[in-house]
C-alpha positions as CSV (number, residue, x, y, z in Angstrom):
1,M,-7.7,19.2,16.3
2,K,-9.0,20.7,13.1
3,L,-10.1,18.6,10.1
4,Y,-7.1,19.9,8.1
5,D,-4.7,18.7,10.8
6,L,-6.4,15.3,11.0
7,L,-6.1,14.9,7.2
8,Q,-2.4,15.9,7.3
9,F,-1.9,13.4,10.1
10,S,-3.6,10.7,8.1
11,V,-1.4,11.4,5.1
12,C,1.6,10.8,7.2
13,I,0.2,7.5,8.6
14,F,-0.9,6.2,5.3
15,S,2.4,7.1,3.6
16,I,4.4,5.3,6.3
17,L,2.1,2.3,6.0
18,A,2.4,2.3,2.2
19,A,6.2,2.4,2.5
20,G,6.2,-0.5,5.0
21,F,3.9,-2.7,2.9
22,W,5.9,-2.1,-0.3
23,L,9.1,-2.8,1.5
24,R,7.7,-6.0,2.8
25,S,6.5,-6.8,-0.8
26,A,10.0,-6.1,-2.2
27,T,11.7,-8.3,0.4
28,T,9.6,-11.3,-0.2
29,T,11.9,-14.2,-0.8
30,L,11.1,-16.0,-4.1
31,P,12.0,-19.7,-4.2
32,N,13.9,-21.2,-7.1
33,L,11.6,-21.5,-10.0
34,T,13.0,-24.8,-11.3
35,K,12.8,-26.5,-7.9
36,N,9.4,-28.3,-7.2
37,L,7.9,-26.7,-10.3
38,S,4.1,-27.0,-10.5
39,W,1.9,-25.6,-13.2
40,D,-1.4,-25.9,-11.4
41,G,-1.0,-22.6,-9.5
42,T,0.2,-24.2,-6.3
43,G,3.6,-24.6,-4.7
44,P,6.2,-22.4,-3.1
45,F,6.7,-20.1,-6.1
46,P,3.1,-19.2,-6.8
47,D,2.5,-18.9,-3.0
48,A,5.3,-16.4,-2.7
49,L,4.0,-14.4,-5.7
50,K,0.5,-14.3,-4.1
51,S,2.1,-13.1,-0.8
52,Q,4.1,-10.4,-2.7
53,S,0.9,-9.3,-4.5
54,R,-1.1,-9.0,-1.3
55,W,1.6,-6.8,0.4
56,S,1.9,-4.7,-2.8
57,A,-1.9,-4.3,-2.9
58,A,-1.9,-3.1,0.7
59,G,0.8,-0.6,-0.1
60,A,-1.1,0.7,-3.1
61,T,-4.3,1.0,-1.0
62,C,-2.5,3.0,1.7
63,A,-0.9,5.2,-1.0
64,G,-4.3,5.9,-2.5
65,M,-5.7,6.8,0.9
66,A,-2.8,9.2,1.5
67,A,-3.4,10.8,-1.9
68,L,-7.1,11.1,-1.1
69,S,-6.4,12.6,2.3
70,Q,-3.9,15.1,0.8
71,S,-6.4,16.1,-1.9
72,L,-9.1,16.7,0.6
73,A,-6.7,18.8,2.8
74,V,-6.0,21.0,-0.2
75,V,-9.6,21.3,-1.5
76,L,-11.5,21.7,1.8
77,P,-10.2,25.1,2.8
78,Y,-11.3,26.5,-0.6
79,L,-14.8,24.9,-0.2
80,Q,-15.1,26.2,3.4
81,S,-14.2,29.8,2.4
82,N,-17.0,30.0,-0.1
């Protein structure tokens, strides 16, 4: 398997992972804000937001890796030909 093929494969994998992580982030159930309200950063609502943020961060990381892999796949052939 050539480096180009490996990079293209990693783009596919990272893209699928990003979509999955962002889907998980989007489907996080947020509890009722007025029920058991706590202003000290603890409780079910802040915990759900933290979980949602972690899933979203994982999705963004995978999307960044996919973009980096795609960029390298585009640039490397030009660098190797010179």
